[in-house]
C-alpha positions as a Markdown table, in Angstrom:
| # | Residue | x | y | z |
|---|---|---|---|---|
| 1 | Unk | 108.9 | -22.4 | 124.2 |
| 2 | Unk | 112.4 | -21.3 | 123.3 |
| 3 | Unk | 114.0 | -22.3 | 120.0 |
| 4 | Unk | 116.6 | -24.6 | 121.7 |
| 5 | Unk | 113.8 | -26.7 | 123.3 |
| 6 | Unk | 112.0 | -26.8 | 119.9 |
| 7 | Unk | 115.2 | -28.2 | 118.3 |
| 8 | Unk | 115.5 | -30.9 | 120.9 |
| 9 | Unk | 111.9 | -31.9 | 120.6 |
| 10 | Unk | 112.3 | -32.1 | 116.8 |
| 11 | Unk | 115.5 | -34.1 | 117.0 |
| 12 | Unk | 113.7 | -36.7 | 119.2 |
| 13 | Unk | 110.5 | -36.6 | 117.2 |
| 14 | Unk | 108.5 | -35.4 | 120.2 |
| 15 | Unk | 105.4 | -33.2 | 119.9 |
| 16 | Unk | 104.3 | -31.3 | 122.9 |
| 17 | Unk | 100.7 | -31.7 | 124.2 |
| 18 | Unk | 101.3 | -29.1 | 126.8 |
| 19 | Unk | 104.2 | -26.9 | 128.0 |
| 20 | Unk | 104.3 | -25.3 | 131.4 |
| 21 | Unk | 107.0 | -22.9 | 132.7 |
| 22 | Unk | 107.7 | -23.2 | 136.4 |
| 23 | Unk | 110.6 | -20.8 | 137.2 |
| 24 | Unk | 113.7 | -22.3 | 135.6 |
| 25 | Unk | 111.9 | -25.6 | 134.9 |
| 26 | Unk | 110.0 | -26.2 | 131.7 |
| 27 | Unk | 107.6 | -29.1 | 132.0 |
| 28 | Unk | 106.6 | -30.7 | 128.6 |
| 29 | Unk | 103.9 | -33.4 | 128.2 |
| 30 | Unk | 104.1 | -35.5 | 125.1 |
| 31 | Unk | 102.6 | -38.8 | 123.9 |
| 32 | Unk | 105.8 | -40.5 | 125.1 |
| 33 | Unk | 105.7 | -39.1 | 128.6 |
| 34 | Unk | 106.4 | -36.0 | 130.6 |
| 35 | Unk | 109.8 | -34.3 | 130.5 |
| 36 | Unk | 111.3 | -31.6 | 132.7 |
| 37 | Unk | 114.1 | -29.4 | 131.4 |
| 38 | Unk | 116.1 | -27.1 | 133.8 |
| 39 | Unk | 117.5 | -23.9 | 132.6 |
| 40 | Unk | 121.2 | -23.4 | 133.4 |
| 41 | Unk | 123.9 | -20.7 | 133.1 |
| 42 | Unk | 126.1 | -22.7 | 130.8 |
| 43 | Unk | 127.9 | -20.8 | 128.0 |
| 44 | Unk | 127.1 | -21.6 | 124.3 |
| 45 | Unk | 130.4 | -23.4 | 123.6 |
| 46 | Unk | 130.2 | -25.7 | 126.6 |
| 47 | Unk | 126.5 | -26.4 | 125.8 |
| 48 | Unk | 127.3 | -27.4 | 122.2 |
| 49 | Unk | 130.2 | -29.7 | 123.4 |
| 50 | Unk | 127.8 | -31.3 | 125.9 |
| 51 | Unk | 125.1 | -31.7 | 123.3 |
| 52 | Unk | 127.5 | -33.3 | 120.8 |
| 53 | Unk | 128.5 | -35.9 | 123.3 |
| 54 | Unk | 125.0 | -37.3 | 123.4 |
| 55 | Unk | 124.2 | -37.1 | 119.6 |
| 56 | Unk | 127.4 | -38.6 | 118.3 |
């Protein structure tokens, strides 16, 4: 699992039971449900701006 996903999991207090990579999709099973994250080609600056919109 990449470090950005680990940061997101930590921020939301989620602990993975299983992690499965399916191409550009990462499927994460937790005690709170199953989540799917899709990899994109967004640059770091735009990604940080988008992230800050949701955590502010």
